[in-house]
N, C-alpha and C positions, 0 to 999 in steps of 0.2 A: 714721113718718107719722103717728101718734098724737099725737107733741109738736107737730108742724107745726101740726095740727088745734086743740091746744090752746092754741099760742101762735102765732096766725096774724102772718105776717109784714107789716112796714109797706108793704113792696112786694109786692102781691098775687102776682105772676107768681113769686116765691121761694117761694110756698107748692107749687107745681108742680115747680120746680127740683129743691129739696132731694130728694123723693122719687125722681126721676129720676136724680139723681146717685148715690142709693143703688144704683141699678140696677147700673152699671157701677165704682162705686168700693167698694161693700161697706162694710165696717166703718170703712174711712178716712172715707167719706163722712159716717157716724155722727159720727165725732170732729171732723169740721170743722163740721159743722152746730152740735154743742154748742159748739165754740171760738169760731168766727165767724159762725154764722147765727142763732142763737138771740138776741144781742145785738139782733138787728135786729126782734125781735117788737113787735108793738104794745103788749103787756101787760106787758112788761119795760123797766124804766127803769136801764140801764147804761151809763154813759159809753163811747162806743166807743174804746178804746184799741186798735184792732187795727193792726198794723203795715202798711205798703203793700204789702208782697209779700203778707200775708193779703186785703186789698182787690181786688187783681188776680186771686188765687185764686177769690174769690168771682164777680168779673167773668167769668172764664173759666168758671167752674161754670155760669153763666147762659147762656153762650154755647155751650156743650158740649152742656146739656140742650135747647136746640134743634134743634142738630144732631142729637141721638141720636134724638129724637122722628121726625123725618125720615127716619131710616136705616132704624129700626126699622119704621115703616110701610112703605117703601118694598120691604124683603125679602120679604114675601107678596105685594106687587103684580107683582114681576118674576116668583116663582114660579107663581103662578097664572095669570097671562098666558101663559106659556112665551117671554116676550120675550128676544131675542137682538139684539146689535148686532155687526154683520160676525162672526157666528156665535160669537159669545163671550155666555154669561151673565153674565160677570163685567164685561163692558164695559155690559151693561144695568143690573146692578147699581149701577155707578158712577153712570149716567145719570141713573136714575130717583131714587136716595138723594142725589145732590148737589141735583137741582132740589127735593125735598121738603125735605132740609136747609136748603137754602137759604130756602124758603118759612117754613119754622116757626122758623128763625133770627131772620128779619127779624120774624115775629110776636113771638116773645118780648121782643125788643129793643123793639118798638113799645110792648108793653104794659108796659115798664119806663119808656118815655120820655113817652108820651103823657097818663098820668095826673098827672105833675109839670109838664106845660105844655098843658093842656087849651085855655088862653087863646090859642095859637098854631095849634091848629086840626090836625086829623087828618094832613092833606097835609105838613104841616111835620114833624109825629112820625115819619110813614112815611120821609120824605127822611133824617130824622136816623138812622132805625135802619137803613137801607141802608148809610149813610155807617160808621155804629157798627159793624156786623156784619159786611160783607162780606170785609174783609181777615182777620178772625179766624176767619170760616168756612171760608175758602179754606185757612188753616194748620191748620184742625182735620180737614179733609176729606184733607190731604196725609198726614197721620199715620195716619188711618184705612184710606185708600186703599193706601198703601204696604204697610201690614202685611197687608191683604186680599191683595194681589197676592202676597206671600210665601208666604201661607197657599196660595193657589190654584196658585201656579207650582211652589214648592219644598217646602214641607211636605206638601201633600196634592194631588200631581199628580191623581188622581182626586178631581173637585170633592165637598166635603162638602155633604150634605143640609141645608136649613135645617130639617127637622123632627129632626135629631140635635143633642143638647147640645153635642157638640164644636164644630159651628159657632157656637153663640151664646157658649161660652166664647172662640172665637176672635173673634168679634164684641166682647166685652166687653174684650179685650185691645187690641182695635181702637179702641175709645172711650178708653181710657185714655191710648194713643199719640196720639190725635188732641187729647185735653186737653194732653198735653204739649207738642204742636207748636203748639196754639193760645195757650198761655200767654204766650210772647215778643211773638206778634201783639197779644194783650190789653195788655200791659205798654206797649208802644210806641205803642198808640192812647190809653191814659190819658194817657201822657207828652205826647203831643201835643194832647192837649184834644179829641180827636175823640168818645172815649168817658169815660164817668165812671166812677170807682172805686166798686164797689158796697159 
């Protein structure tokens, strides 16, 4: 976090993305930041020789960070409200977290698109954000929700309480799996020109 503050990214939203990635990717996020993220700092003039796979990784990190924020905010909302859907707290988590992940995912994408295309306006940037992030967000949530279903129905038939460290460790694994399922989606979106490699 301190290094991101000292070496602010050219794309401001990435100053938020890298610390969020640290939450679920731990030391691996730190390694990827120093290898592929820091080269995009405003005060560092290094030629960008990153591979296409590395740029897709950074784009996926950006997508995953928005989803992660929505998912993490959604958990206490479901817990504090006591919300259930068809008698299931898991389905309530899926619904609330998906909506919030979608909102934050689009916002994160908007804040990467709009600064580069201000002349086209906010509505254009918002539409581009929806096009660029929807498929990758769905892919992220498939990986995350799939793992949480395994946790809920197989590993811990007595539902974990979000006040327990085990719950958040399972969420951390879910975020990593969401990242892995969204990587191919981001790769495809970049290949088709719907999304730009970061």
